[in-house]
DSSP file (Angstrom, degrees, kcal/mol; ACC not computed):
  #  RESIDUE AA STRUCTURE BP1 BP2  ACC     N-H-->O    O-->H-N    N-H-->O    O-->H-N    TCO  KAPPA ALPHA  PHI   PSI    X-CA   Y-CA   Z-CA
    1    1 A M              0   0    0      0, 0.0     2,-0.4     0, 0.0     0, 0.0   0.000 360.0 360.0 360.0 150.9    0.0    0.0    0.0
    2    2 A V        -     0   0    0      3,-0.0     2,-0.2     1,-0.0     3,-0.0  -0.729 360.0-137.2 -96.2 132.8    1.3    3.5   -0.9
    3    3 A S     >  -     0   0    0     -2,-0.4     4,-1.6     1,-0.1     3,-0.2  -0.554  17.5-114.9 -92.7 162.3    1.7    5.6    2.1
    4    4 A T  H  > S+     0   0    0      1,-0.2     4,-3.1     2,-0.2     5,-0.2   0.903 115.4  59.3 -57.7 -41.0    0.8    9.3    2.5
    5    5 A R  H  > S+     0   0    0      1,-0.2     4,-2.5     2,-0.2    -1,-0.2   0.943 105.1  46.6 -48.3 -52.1    4.4   10.1    2.9
    6    6 A N  H  > S+     0   0    0      2,-0.2     4,-1.4     1,-0.2    -1,-0.2   0.803 109.6  54.3 -65.5 -29.1    5.3    8.7   -0.4
    7    7 A I  H  X S+     0   0    0     -4,-1.6     4,-2.5     2,-0.2     5,-0.2   0.936 111.1  47.4 -66.6 -50.1    2.4   10.5   -2.2
    8    8 A I  H  X S+     0   0    0     -4,-3.1     4,-3.1     1,-0.2     5,-0.2   0.945 110.8  50.1 -57.8 -47.4    3.7   13.9   -0.7
    9    9 A I  H  X S+     0   0    0     -4,-2.5     4,-2.0    -5,-0.2    -1,-0.2   0.853 111.3  49.8 -57.9 -36.3    7.2   13.2   -1.7
   10   10 A A  H  X S+     0   0    0     -4,-1.4     4,-2.5     2,-0.2    -1,-0.2   0.915 112.0  46.2 -64.9 -46.2    6.0   12.4   -5.2
   11   11 A V  H  X S+     0   0    0     -4,-2.5     4,-2.5     2,-0.2    -2,-0.2   0.907 111.4  52.9 -68.1 -43.4    3.9   15.6   -5.5
   12   12 A L  H  X S+     0   0    0     -4,-3.1     4,-2.3     2,-0.2    -1,-0.2   0.863 111.2  47.9 -62.9 -38.2    6.9   17.7   -4.1
   13   13 A L  H  X S+     0   0    0     -4,-2.0     4,-2.6    -5,-0.2    -2,-0.2   0.950 112.1  47.0 -64.1 -46.2    9.2   16.1   -6.8
   14   14 A V  H  X S+     0   0    0     -4,-2.5     4,-2.1     1,-0.2    -2,-0.2   0.933 115.8  46.2 -62.2 -45.5    6.8   16.8   -9.6
   15   15 A A  H  X S+     0   0    0     -4,-2.5     4,-2.1     1,-0.2    -1,-0.2   0.866 112.6  51.3 -69.5 -36.8    6.3   20.4   -8.2
   16   16 A A  H  X S+     0   0    0     -4,-2.3     4,-2.1     2,-0.2    -1,-0.2   0.861 110.4  48.1 -56.2 -46.7   10.1   20.8   -7.9
   17   17 A G  H  X S+     0   0    0     -4,-2.6     4,-2.2     2,-0.2    -2,-0.2   0.920 111.9  49.3 -73.0 -39.8   10.6   19.6  -11.4
   18   18 A A  H  X S+     0   0    0     -4,-2.1     4,-2.1     2,-0.2    -2,-0.2   0.878 111.1  51.2 -63.5 -43.2    7.8   22.0  -12.9
   19   19 A A  H  X S+     0   0    0     -4,-2.1     4,-2.6    -5,-0.2     5,-0.2   0.916 110.6  46.8 -66.7 -42.2    9.3   24.9  -11.0
   20   20 A A  H  X S+     0   0    0     -4,-2.1     4,-2.4     2,-0.2     5,-0.3   0.888 111.1  52.0 -58.3 -44.4   12.9   24.2  -12.3
   21   21 A F  H  X S+     0   0    0     -4,-2.2     4,-2.0     1,-0.2    -2,-0.2   0.949 113.3  44.7 -68.6 -40.2   11.6   23.9  -15.9
   22   22 A I  H  < S+     0   0    0     -4,-2.1    -2,-0.2     1,-0.2    -1,-0.2   0.938 117.5  44.4 -65.6 -43.2    9.8   27.3  -15.6
   23   23 A L  H  < S+     0   0    0     -4,-2.6    -1,-0.2     1,-0.2    -2,-0.2   0.842 120.3  39.8 -72.1 -33.2   12.8   29.0  -14.0
   24   24 A L  H  < S+     0   0    0     -4,-2.4     2,-0.2    -5,-0.2    -1,-0.2   0.702  95.1  87.6 -91.3 -20.6   15.4   27.5  -16.3
   25   25 A S  S  < S-     0   0    0     -4,-2.0     2,-0.1    -5,-0.3    -4,-0.0  -0.615  83.8-114.1 -81.9 144.2   13.5   27.7  -19.6
   26   26 A D        -     0   0    0     -2,-0.2     2,-0.1     1,-0.1    -2,-0.1  -0.444  24.4-124.3 -77.7 150.3   13.9   31.1  -21.5
   27   27 A S     >  -     0   0    0     -2,-0.1     4,-1.7     1,-0.1     5,-0.1  -0.317  31.6-103.5 -74.1 167.3   10.9   33.4  -22.0
   28   28 A E  H  > S+     0   0    0      1,-0.2     4,-3.0     2,-0.2     5,-0.2   0.884 124.5  55.2 -61.1 -39.1   10.0   34.4  -25.5
   29   29 A E  H  > S+     0   0    0      1,-0.2     4,-2.0     2,-0.2    -1,-0.2   0.904 106.5  48.8 -64.4 -33.8   11.5   37.8  -24.7
   30   30 A A  H  > S+     0   0    0      2,-0.2     4,-2.1     1,-0.2    -1,-0.2   0.815 110.4  51.7 -73.3 -30.2   14.8   36.3  -23.7
   31   31 A I  H  X S+     0   0    0     -4,-1.7     4,-2.2     2,-0.2    -2,-0.2   0.957 109.6  49.7 -69.0 -48.6   14.8   34.2  -26.9
   32   32 A I  H  X S+     0   0    0     -4,-3.0     4,-2.4     2,-0.2    -2,-0.2   0.900 109.7  50.5 -53.6 -41.3   14.3   37.3  -29.0
   33   33 A K  H  X S+     0   0    0     -4,-2.0     4,-2.8     1,-0.2     5,-0.2   0.960 111.4  49.3 -60.5 -49.5   17.1   39.1  -27.2
   34   34 A K  H  X S+     0   0    0     -4,-2.1     4,-2.5     1,-0.2    -1,-0.2   0.861 107.5  55.2 -65.6 -30.6   19.4   36.1  -27.9
   35   35 A R  H  X S+     0   0    0     -4,-2.2     4,-2.0     2,-0.2    -1,-0.2   0.901 109.5  45.0 -62.5 -41.9   18.3   36.2  -31.5
   36   36 A F  H  X S+     0   0    0     -4,-2.4     4,-2.5     2,-0.2    -2,-0.2   0.882 111.6  55.0 -72.2 -33.7   19.4   39.8  -32.0
   37   37 A Q  H  X S+     0   0    0     -4,-2.8     4,-2.6     2,-0.2    -2,-0.2   0.928 109.2  44.6 -52.0 -48.5   22.5   39.0  -30.2
   38   38 A A  H  X S+     0   0    0     -4,-2.5     4,-2.1    -5,-0.2    -2,-0.2   0.893 110.7  57.4 -64.1 -38.1   23.3   36.2  -32.6
   39   39 A L  H  X S+     0   0    0     -4,-2.0     4,-1.8     2,-0.2     5,-0.2   0.944 108.3  45.5 -55.5 -48.6   22.3   38.6  -35.4
   40   40 A G  H  X S+     0   0    0     -4,-2.5     4,-1.7     1,-0.2    63,-0.3   0.908 112.8  50.0 -58.6 -49.9   25.0   41.1  -34.2
   41   41 A D  H  < S+     0   0    0     -4,-2.6    -1,-0.2     1,-0.2    -2,-0.2   0.817 111.7  49.3 -60.6 -33.0   27.6   38.3  -33.9
   42   42 A T  H  < S+     0   0    0     -4,-2.1    -2,-0.2     1,-0.2    -1,-0.2   0.826 112.3  47.1 -77.4 -32.4   26.8   37.1  -37.4
   43   43 A F  H  < S+     0   0    0     -4,-1.8    -2,-0.2    -5,-0.2    -1,-0.2   0.730  91.2 105.7 -81.0 -25.3   27.1   40.6  -38.9
   44   44 A A     <  -     0   0    0     -4,-1.7     2,-0.4    -5,-0.2    58,-0.2  -0.111  55.9-154.9 -56.2 149.9   30.4   41.4  -37.1
   45   45 A K  B     -A  101   0A   0     56,-2.5    56,-2.8    12,-0.0     2,-0.3  -0.998   3.7-146.3-131.2 139.5   33.6   41.4  -39.1
   46   46 A E    >   -     0   0    0     -2,-0.4     3,-1.6    54,-0.2     2,-0.2  -0.699  34.0 -93.5 -96.3 147.5   37.0   40.7  -37.7
   47   47 A A  T 3  S+     0   0    0     -2,-0.3    53,-0.1     1,-0.3    52,-0.1  -0.464 114.3  18.3 -56.0 124.3   40.1   42.4  -38.9
   48   48 A G  T 3  S+     0   0    0     51,-0.3    -1,-0.3     1,-0.2    52,-0.1   0.485  85.8 168.5  89.7   5.1   41.8   40.1  -41.6
   49   49 A E    <   -     0   0    0     -3,-1.6    -1,-0.2    50,-0.3     2,-0.1  -0.164  33.1-123.8 -50.9 132.5   38.5   38.2  -42.1
   50   50 A S     >  -     0   0    0      1,-0.1     4,-2.2     4,-0.0     5,-0.1  -0.405  16.2-115.1 -79.6 161.5   38.9   35.9  -45.3
   51   51 A K  H  > S+     0   0    0      1,-0.2     4,-2.8     2,-0.2     5,-0.2   0.865 115.5  56.4 -66.1 -35.9   36.4   36.2  -48.2
   52   52 A L  H  > S+     0   0    0      1,-0.2     4,-2.1     2,-0.2    -1,-0.2   0.924 108.4  45.4 -66.2 -39.3   35.2   32.7  -47.6
   53   53 A L  H  > S+     0   0    0      2,-0.2     4,-2.8     1,-0.2    -2,-0.2   0.908 111.0  54.7 -63.8 -40.1   34.3   33.5  -43.9
   54   54 A A  H  X S+     0   0    0     -4,-2.2     4,-2.7     1,-0.2    -2,-0.2   0.935 110.9  45.5 -62.1 -47.8   32.6   36.8  -45.1
   55   55 A A  H  X S+     0   0    0     -4,-2.8     4,-2.5     2,-0.2    -1,-0.2   0.875 111.6  52.2 -61.8 -38.3   30.4   34.8  -47.5
   56   56 A S  H  X S+     0   0    0     -4,-2.1     4,-2.0    -5,-0.2    -2,-0.2   0.928 112.1  43.8 -60.9 -48.3   29.6   32.2  -45.0
   57   57 A K  H  X S+     0   0    0     -4,-2.8     4,-1.0     2,-0.2    -2,-0.2   0.926 111.3  54.8 -63.2 -43.1   28.5   34.8  -42.4
   58   58 A A  H >< S+     0   0    0     -4,-2.7     3,-1.1     1,-0.2     4,-0.5   0.935 108.5  50.4 -55.6 -48.2   26.5   36.8  -45.1
   59   59 A G  H >< S+     0   0    0     -4,-2.5     3,-1.6     1,-0.3    -1,-0.2   0.905 105.3  55.9 -47.1 -49.4   24.7   33.5  -46.0
   60   60 A K  H >< S+     0   0    0     -4,-2.0     3,-1.6     1,-0.3     4,-0.3   0.711  88.1  77.3 -58.2 -19.6   23.8   32.9  -42.4
   61   61 A M  G X< S+     0   0    0     -3,-1.1     3,-1.9    -4,-1.0    -1,-0.3   0.835  82.7  69.4 -64.0 -28.5   22.2   36.3  -42.2
   62   62 A R  G X  S+     0   0    0     -3,-1.6     3,-1.3    -4,-0.5    -1,-0.3   0.767  84.8  66.6 -59.2 -29.4   19.1   34.7  -44.1
   63   63 A E  G <  S+     0   0    0     -3,-1.6    -1,-0.3     1,-0.3    -2,-0.2   0.629  96.3  56.2 -77.2  -9.1   18.2   32.7  -41.2
   64   64 A F  G <  S+     0   0    0     -3,-1.9    91,-3.4    -4,-0.3     2,-0.3   0.486 101.5  66.2 -95.2  -2.7   17.2   35.9  -39.2
   65   65 A F  E <  S-b  155   0A   0     -3,-1.3    91,-0.2    89,-0.3     4,-0.1  -0.898  79.9-114.5-122.5 147.2   14.8   37.2  -41.7
   66   66 A T  E     -     0   0A   0     89,-2.4    18,-0.2    -2,-0.3     3,-0.2  -0.213  52.2 -85.5 -65.7 166.7   11.4   36.2  -43.2
   67   67 A E  E    S+     0   0A   0      1,-0.2    17,-4.0    16,-0.1     2,-0.4   0.901 121.2  13.1 -38.2 -56.0   11.0   35.2  -47.0
   68   68 A T  E    S- C   0  83A   0     15,-0.3     2,-0.4    16,-0.1    15,-0.2  -0.992  78.4-166.4-132.9 129.4   10.6   39.0  -47.6
   69   69 A S  E     - C   0  82A   0     13,-3.2    13,-3.2    -2,-0.4     2,-0.6  -0.897  15.5-133.5-118.6 147.4   11.4   41.7  -45.2
   70   70 A R  E     -bC 157  81A   0     86,-2.1    88,-2.7    -2,-0.4     2,-0.5  -0.852  15.5-167.1 -95.4 119.6   10.5   45.4  -45.3
   71   71 A I  E     -bC 158  80A   0      9,-2.7     9,-2.5    -2,-0.6     2,-0.4  -0.946   9.4-175.2-111.4 127.5   13.3   48.0  -44.5
   72   72 A H  E     +bC 159  79A   0     86,-2.3    88,-2.7    -2,-0.5     2,-0.5  -0.988  15.7 175.0-134.6 121.2   12.0   51.5  -43.8
   73   73 A V  E > > -bC 160  78A   0      5,-3.6     5,-2.5    -2,-0.4     3,-1.1  -0.879   7.4-176.0-124.5  88.6   14.2   54.6  -43.2
   74   74 A S  G > 5S+     0   0    0     86,-0.6     3,-2.8    -2,-0.5    -1,-0.1   0.900  78.8  62.5 -51.2 -45.5   11.9   57.6  -43.0
   75   75 A M  G 3 5S+     0   0    0     85,-0.3    -1,-0.2     1,-0.3    86,-0.0   0.706 113.6  34.3 -57.4 -22.6   14.5   60.1  -42.7
   76   76 A Y  G < 5S-     0   0    0     -3,-1.1    -1,-0.3     2,-0.1    -2,-0.2   0.106 111.0-119.5-113.3  14.5   15.9   59.2  -46.2
   77   77 A D  T < 5 +     0   0    0     -3,-2.8     2,-0.5     1,-0.2    -3,-0.2   0.903  64.4 150.6  41.5  50.1   12.4   58.5  -47.5
   78   78 A F  E   < +C   73   0A   0     -5,-2.5    -5,-3.6     2,-0.0     2,-0.3  -0.967  16.8 157.1-119.6 124.4   13.5   54.9  -48.1
   79   79 A S  E     +C   72   0A   0     -2,-0.5     2,-0.4    -7,-0.2    -7,-0.2  -0.983   9.4 156.1-142.9 134.9   11.4   51.9  -48.1
   80   80 A R  E     -C   71   0A   0     -9,-2.5    -9,-2.7    -2,-0.3     2,-0.5  -0.994  36.9-126.7-158.5 141.0   12.0   48.6  -49.8
   81   81 A D  E     -C   70   0A   0     -2,-0.4     2,-0.5   -11,-0.2   -11,-0.2  -0.808  28.1-160.0 -91.1 134.8   11.1   44.9  -49.6
   82   82 A V  E     -C   69   0A   0    -13,-3.2   -13,-3.2    -2,-0.5     2,-0.4  -0.967  12.8-131.9-124.5 130.1   14.1   42.7  -49.6
   83   83 A A  E >>  -C   68   0A   0     -2,-0.5     3,-2.6   -15,-0.2     4,-0.7  -0.662  19.6-123.7 -81.3 127.8   14.0   39.1  -50.5
   84   84 A R  G >4 S+     0   0    0    -17,-4.0     3,-1.5    -2,-0.4    -1,-0.1   0.847 111.3  57.0 -34.1 -48.0   15.7   36.6  -48.1
   85   85 A K  G 34 S+     0   0    0    -18,-0.3    -1,-0.3     1,-0.3     4,-0.2   0.736 103.3  52.4 -64.6 -22.0   17.8   35.3  -51.1
   86   86 A D  G <> S+     0   0    0     -3,-2.6     4,-1.4     1,-0.2     3,-0.3   0.472  85.8  90.6 -94.6  -5.4   19.2   38.7  -51.9
   87   87 A L  H <X S+     0   0    0     -3,-1.5     4,-2.7    -4,-0.7     3,-0.3   0.942  77.5  58.1 -55.8 -48.3   20.4   39.4  -48.2
   88   88 A P  H  > S+     0   0    0      0, 0.0     4,-2.8     0, 0.0     5,-0.2   0.886 104.6  51.3 -52.6 -39.6   23.9   38.0  -48.5
   89   89 A G  H  > S+     0   0    0     -3,-0.3     4,-2.3    -4,-0.2    -2,-0.2   0.918 113.7  45.4 -64.2 -43.7   24.8   40.5  -51.4
   90   90 A Y  H  X S+     0   0    0     -4,-1.4     4,-2.6    -3,-0.3    -1,-0.2   0.895 114.0  48.7 -67.2 -39.8   23.5   43.5  -49.3
   91   91 A V  H  X S+     0   0    0     -4,-2.7     4,-2.0     2,-0.2     5,-0.2   0.965 111.5  48.4 -69.0 -51.1   25.4   42.2  -46.2
   92   92 A L  H  X S+     0   0    0     -4,-2.8     4,-1.8    -5,-0.2    -1,-0.2   0.916 113.3  49.6 -52.6 -45.8   28.7   41.7  -48.1
   93   93 A Q  H  X S+     0   0    0     -4,-2.3     4,-0.5     1,-0.2    -1,-0.2   0.902 110.0  49.1 -60.7 -44.2   28.2   45.2  -49.6
   94   94 A A  H  < S+     0   0    0     -4,-2.6    -1,-0.2     1,-0.2    -2,-0.2   0.758 116.0  42.9 -72.8 -21.4   27.6   46.9  -46.2
   95   95 A R  H >< S+     0   0    0     -4,-2.0     3,-1.9    -5,-0.2    -1,-0.2   0.729  92.3  85.8 -84.5 -25.6   30.6   45.2  -44.6
   96   96 A A  H 3< S+     0   0    0     -4,-1.8    -2,-0.1     1,-0.3    -1,-0.1   0.761  83.9  55.3 -50.9 -38.7   32.9   45.8  -47.5
   97   97 A G  T 3< S+     0   0    0     -4,-0.5     2,-0.4    -3,-0.2    -1,-0.3   0.381  98.5  75.4 -84.5   9.1   34.0   49.3  -46.5
   98   98 A Y    <   -     0   0    0     -3,-1.9    32,-0.2    32,-0.2     3,-0.1  -0.946  60.7-155.4-127.1 143.8   35.2   48.3  -43.1
   99   99 A A  S    S+     0   0    0     30,-3.1   -51,-0.3    -2,-0.4   -50,-0.3   0.855  92.8   3.7 -74.1 -40.2   38.3   46.5  -41.8
  100  100 A S  E    S- D   0 129A   0     29,-1.5    29,-2.5   -53,-0.1    -1,-0.3  -0.977  72.1-175.8-148.8 157.9   36.4   45.4  -38.7
  101  101 A L  E     -AD  45 128A   0    -56,-2.8   -56,-2.5    -2,-0.3     2,-0.3  -0.994   6.0-178.2-154.5 134.5   32.8   45.8  -37.6
  102  102 A S  E     - D   0 127A   0     25,-2.6    25,-2.5    -2,-0.3     2,-0.4  -0.985   9.5-159.3-140.5 159.6   30.6   45.1  -34.6
  103  103 A V  E     - D   0 126A   0     -2,-0.3     2,-0.4   -63,-0.3    23,-0.2  -1.000   9.1-172.6-134.7 126.8   26.8   45.6  -33.9
  104  104 A D  E     - D   0 125A   0     21,-1.6    21,-2.7    -2,-0.4     2,-0.4  -0.980   9.5-153.6-120.1 136.5   25.6   45.6  -30.3
  105  105 A F  E     + D   0 124A   0     -2,-0.4     2,-0.3    19,-0.2    19,-0.2  -0.926  25.7 158.5-114.5 137.5   21.8   45.7  -29.5
  106  106 A T  E     + D   0 123A   0     17,-1.9    17,-3.4    -2,-0.4    -2,-0.0  -0.838  42.1  46.7-149.3 171.5   20.6   47.3  -26.2
  107  107 A D  E    S-     0   0A   0     -2,-0.3    -1,-0.1    15,-0.2    17,-0.1   0.845  71.5-165.2  44.2  55.5   17.5   48.8  -24.5
  108  108 A Y  E     -     0   0A   0     14,-0.1     2,-0.4    -3,-0.1    14,-0.2  -0.293  20.7-176.5 -59.2 137.8   15.2   46.2  -25.6
  109  109 A T  E     - D   0 121A   0     12,-1.8    12,-2.6    -2,-0.0     2,-0.5  -0.936  15.6-172.3-130.9 116.1   11.3   46.6  -25.4
  110  110 A V  E     - D   0 120A   0     -2,-0.4     2,-0.5    10,-0.2    10,-0.2  -0.959  11.7-175.3-117.6 121.0    9.7   43.4  -26.4
  111  111 A L  E     - D   0 119A   0      8,-3.0     8,-2.6    -2,-0.5     2,-0.8  -0.959  14.9-151.7-112.2 120.8    6.0   43.0  -27.0
  112  112 A I  E     + D   0 118A   0     -2,-0.5     6,-0.2     6,-0.2     3,-0.1  -0.783  15.9 179.5 -87.4 115.1    4.6   39.5  -27.8
  113  113 A V        -     0   0    0      4,-1.2     2,-0.3    -2,-0.8     5,-0.2   0.774  63.5 -25.9 -88.0 -29.3    1.6   40.3  -29.8
  114  114 A S  S    S-     0   0    0      3,-1.8     3,-0.5     1,-0.0    -1,-0.2  -0.909  81.5 -73.2-162.3-171.7    0.6   36.6  -30.3
  115  115 A D  S    S+     0   0    0     -2,-0.3     3,-0.0     1,-0.2    32,-0.0   0.785 133.4  26.6 -64.0 -25.8    2.1   33.3  -30.5
  116  116 A T  S    S+     0   0    0     31,-0.1    32,-2.1    37,-0.0     2,-0.3   0.300 113.8  69.6-120.5   6.0    3.7   34.0  -33.9
  117  117 A E  E     + E   0 147A   0     -3,-0.5    -3,-1.8    30,-0.2    -4,-1.2  -0.973  50.2 172.9-133.9 143.6    4.1   37.9  -33.8
  118  118 A A  E     -DE 112 146A   0     28,-2.0    28,-2.1    -2,-0.3     2,-0.4  -0.979  19.6-150.9-145.7 154.3    6.3   40.2  -31.8
  119  119 A E  E     -DE 111 145A   0     -8,-2.6    -8,-3.0    -2,-0.3     2,-0.4  -0.999  20.0-174.6-124.1 133.6    7.2   43.9  -31.8
  120  120 A V  E     -DE 110 144A   0     24,-2.3    24,-3.3    -2,-0.4     2,-0.4  -0.984  12.3-170.4-137.8 131.5   10.6   44.9  -30.6
  121  121 A S  E     +DE 109 143A   0    -12,-2.6   -12,-1.8    -2,-0.4     2,-0.3  -0.955  27.4 145.2-114.1 137.1   12.2   48.3  -30.0
  122  122 A L  E     - E   0 142A   0     20,-2.4    20,-2.9    -2,-0.4     2,-0.4  -0.977  46.0-105.3-164.2 172.7   15.8   48.5  -29.4
  123  123 A T  E     -DE 106 141A   0    -17,-3.4   -17,-1.9    -2,-0.3     2,-0.5  -0.914  26.4-159.2-110.4 132.5   19.0   50.5  -29.8
  124  124 A A  E     -DE 105 140A   0     16,-3.3    16,-2.6    -2,-0.4     2,-0.6  -0.952   3.6-167.5-109.8 125.5   21.7   49.4  -32.4
  125  125 A T  E     -DE 104 139A   0    -21,-2.7   -21,-1.6    -2,-0.5     2,-0.7  -0.920   3.0-163.9-117.1 108.4   25.2   50.6  -32.0
  126  126 A V  E     -DE 103 138A   0     12,-2.7    12,-2.0    -2,-0.6     2,-0.5  -0.815   5.8-173.7 -94.8 119.6   27.5   50.0  -35.0
  127  127 A T  E     +DE 102 137A   0    -25,-2.5   -25,-2.6    -2,-0.7     2,-0.3  -0.963  13.4 172.3-115.0 123.6   31.2   50.3  -34.2
  128  128 A G  E     -DE 101 136A   0      8,-2.7     8,-2.4    -2,-0.5     2,-0.4  -0.901  30.9-147.9-134.2 161.8   33.6   50.1  -37.1
  129  129 A K  E     -DE 100 135A   0    -29,-2.5   -30,-3.1    -2,-0.3   -29,-1.5  -0.957  24.1-144.6-131.2 115.0   37.1   50.5  -38.1
  130  130 A L    >   -     0   0    0      4,-2.6     3,-2.7    -2,-0.4   -32,-0.2  -0.326  29.5-104.8 -77.7 155.3   37.7   51.8  -41.7
  131  131 A P  T 3  S+     0   0    0      0, 0.0    -1,-0.1     0, 0.0   -33,-0.1   0.774 121.0  60.5 -51.1 -26.9   40.8   50.6  -43.7
  132  132 A T  T 3  S-     0   0    0      2,-0.1     3,-0.1     1,-0.1    -2,-0.0   0.574 122.6-105.0 -78.3  -8.2   42.5   53.9  -43.1
  133  133 A G  S <  S+     0   0    0     -3,-2.7    -1,-0.1     1,-0.4    -3,-0.0   0.111  75.4 138.3 107.0 -24.0   42.4   53.2  -39.3
  134  134 A E        -     0   0    0     -5,-0.1    -4,-2.6     1,-0.1    -1,-0.4  -0.239  46.6-136.9 -61.7 150.5   39.7   55.7  -38.6
  135  135 A R  E     -E  129   0A   0     -6,-0.2     2,-0.3    -3,-0.1    -6,-0.2  -0.821  19.5-170.5-107.7 139.7   37.1   54.6  -36.1
  136  136 A T  E     -E  128   0A   0     -8,-2.4    -8,-2.7    -2,-0.4     2,-0.4  -0.986   5.8-171.3-133.4 148.2   33.4   55.2  -36.6
  137  137 A R  E     -E  127   0A   0     -2,-0.3     2,-0.4   -10,-0.2   -10,-0.2  -0.996   3.5-179.6-140.8 138.5   30.3   54.7  -34.3
  138  138 A D  E     -E  126   0A   0    -12,-2.0   -12,-2.7    -2,-0.4     2,-0.5  -0.995   7.3-165.5-136.6 124.7   26.7   55.0  -35.2
  139  139 A I  E     +E  125   0A   0     -2,-0.4     2,-0.4   -14,-0.2   -14,-0.2  -0.962  13.3 177.2-123.6 131.6   23.7   54.6  -32.9
  140  140 A Q  E     -E  124   0A   0    -16,-2.6   -16,-3.3    -2,-0.5     2,-0.4  -0.970  27.5-132.3-128.9 143.5   20.3   54.1  -34.3
  141  141 A E  E     -EF 123 161A   0     20,-0.6    20,-2.6    -2,-0.4     2,-0.4  -0.783  32.1-167.1 -81.0 128.8   16.8   53.4  -32.7
  142  142 A L  E     -EF 122 160A   0    -20,-2.9   -20,-2.4    -2,-0.4     2,-0.5  -0.959  18.7-160.8-125.3 141.0   15.1   50.6  -34.5
  143  143 A S  E     -EF 121 159A   0     16,-2.8    16,-2.0    -2,-0.4     2,-0.3  -0.988  23.7-175.2-117.0 119.4   11.5   49.3  -34.4
  144  144 A C  E     -EF 120 158A   0    -24,-3.3   -24,-2.3    -2,-0.5     2,-0.4  -0.827  22.1-153.8-117.2 151.4   11.1   45.7  -35.6
  145  145 A R  E     -EF 119 157A   0     12,-2.1    11,-3.5    -2,-0.3    12,-1.3  -0.993  20.9-165.6-127.9 130.0    8.4   43.4  -36.2
  146  146 A L  E     -EF 118 155A   0    -28,-2.1   -28,-2.0    -2,-0.4     2,-0.4  -0.781  11.2-157.9-115.5 156.6    9.1   39.8  -36.0
  147  147 A R  E     -EF 117 154A   0      7,-2.2     7,-3.1    -2,-0.3     2,-0.9  -0.987  21.0-128.5-131.0 134.1    7.3   36.6  -37.0
  148  148 A K  E     + F   0 153A   0    -32,-2.1     2,-0.4    -2,-0.4     5,-0.2  -0.780  37.2 168.8 -90.2 111.5    7.9   33.1  -35.5
  149  149 A E  E >   - F   0 152A   0      3,-2.4     3,-3.1    -2,-0.9    -2,-0.0  -0.965  64.9  -7.2-116.8 137.0    8.6   30.6  -38.3
  150  150 A E  T 3  S-     0   0    0     -2,-0.4    -1,-0.1     1,-0.3     3,-0.1   0.836 130.2 -56.5  47.0  38.8    9.9   27.0  -37.9
  151  151 A D  T 3  S+     0   0    0      1,-0.2     2,-0.4    -3,-0.1    -1,-0.3   0.483 118.8 110.0  77.8  -0.7   10.3   27.8  -34.2
  152  152 A L  E <  S- F   0 149A   0     -3,-3.1    -3,-2.4    -5,-0.0     2,-0.6  -0.920  70.2-126.5-109.9 132.9   12.6   30.7  -35.0
  153  153 A W  E     - F   0 148A   0     -2,-0.4     2,-0.3    -5,-0.2    -5,-0.2  -0.719  35.8-170.2 -78.4 121.5   11.9   34.4  -34.5
  154  154 A R  E     - F   0 147A   0     -7,-3.1    -7,-2.2    -2,-0.6     2,-0.4  -0.814  24.2-116.8-113.3 147.9   12.5   36.1  -37.8
  155  155 A I  E     +bF  65 146A   0    -91,-3.4   -89,-2.4    -2,-0.3    -9,-0.2  -0.678  34.8 166.2 -79.4 127.9   12.6   39.8  -38.7
  156  156 A R  E     +     0   0A   0    -11,-3.5   -86,-2.1    -2,-0.4     2,-0.3   0.537  68.6  21.5-115.9  -9.8    9.9   40.8  -41.2
  157  157 A E  E     -bF  70 145A   0    -12,-1.3   -12,-2.1   -88,-0.2     2,-0.4  -0.941  57.1-172.2-156.5 135.2   10.1   44.5  -40.8
  158  158 A I  E     -bF  71 144A   0    -88,-2.7   -86,-2.3    -2,-0.3     2,-0.4  -0.996   6.6-175.1-122.9 128.9   12.8   47.0  -39.6
  159  159 A E  E     -bF  72 143A   0    -16,-2.0   -16,-2.8    -2,-0.4     2,-0.6  -0.998  20.0-141.2-127.9 127.2   12.1   50.7  -39.2
  160  160 A M  E     -bF  73 142A   0    -88,-2.7   -86,-0.6    -2,-0.4     2,-0.5  -0.777  26.9-140.8 -83.2 121.3   14.9   53.2  -38.3
  161  161 A V  E     - F   0 141A   0    -20,-2.6   -20,-0.6    -2,-0.6     2,-0.3  -0.764   9.6-123.5 -98.0 127.9   13.2   55.5  -35.9
  162  162 A E        -     0   0    0     -2,-0.5     2,-0.5   -22,-0.1    -1,-0.0  -0.534  28.1-163.5 -72.6 125.1   14.1   59.2  -36.2
  163  163 A V        -     0   0    0     -2,-0.3     3,-0.1     1,-0.1    -1,-0.0  -0.944  14.0-160.8-112.1 129.6   15.4   60.6  -32.8
  164  164 A L  S    S+     0   0    0     -2,-0.5     2,-0.3     1,-0.2    -1,-0.1   0.895  78.2  17.8 -76.9 -38.8   15.6   64.3  -32.2
  165  165 A E              0   0    0      1,-0.1    -1,-0.2     0, 0.0     0, 0.0  -0.925 360.0 360.0-128.5 152.3   18.0   64.1  -29.4
  166  166 A R              0   0    0     -2,-0.3    -1,-0.1    -3,-0.1    -2,-0.0   0.316 360.0 360.0-123.2 360.0   20.5   61.4  -28.2
């Protein structure tokens, strides 16, 4: 016969397991932040990077975007849909003028709209070194819309937000 003590121990073990799962599993917000960190790491360029590694990183950028993504920069009256297959070319072009480059994302505000939609506001800091040795730094506020596809959060729209003061 099962004693009350054994039932209580079993219930406590199940409760402890459920609590550990909840505490240790990442929230959707944390998963989205990790995706942006990975995006920045993939876009980064190290000094002396080979063309083969550059092409590989550019190809990996596709995994962060939906099949077609909208890029909108109101301050330059620029808005364009970009196909995922065309991203590597744009990435290589953007990185070409730098000897090294890094992108850091901070100040996240994540709103989960539904199981498959999210809106993210964040700050992107792009730090680079030109082939001449000159250093550059650009800080932009971004508003992004993400869609969850194949269990991955992917960017479907990026808007560069015009900020009056920094």
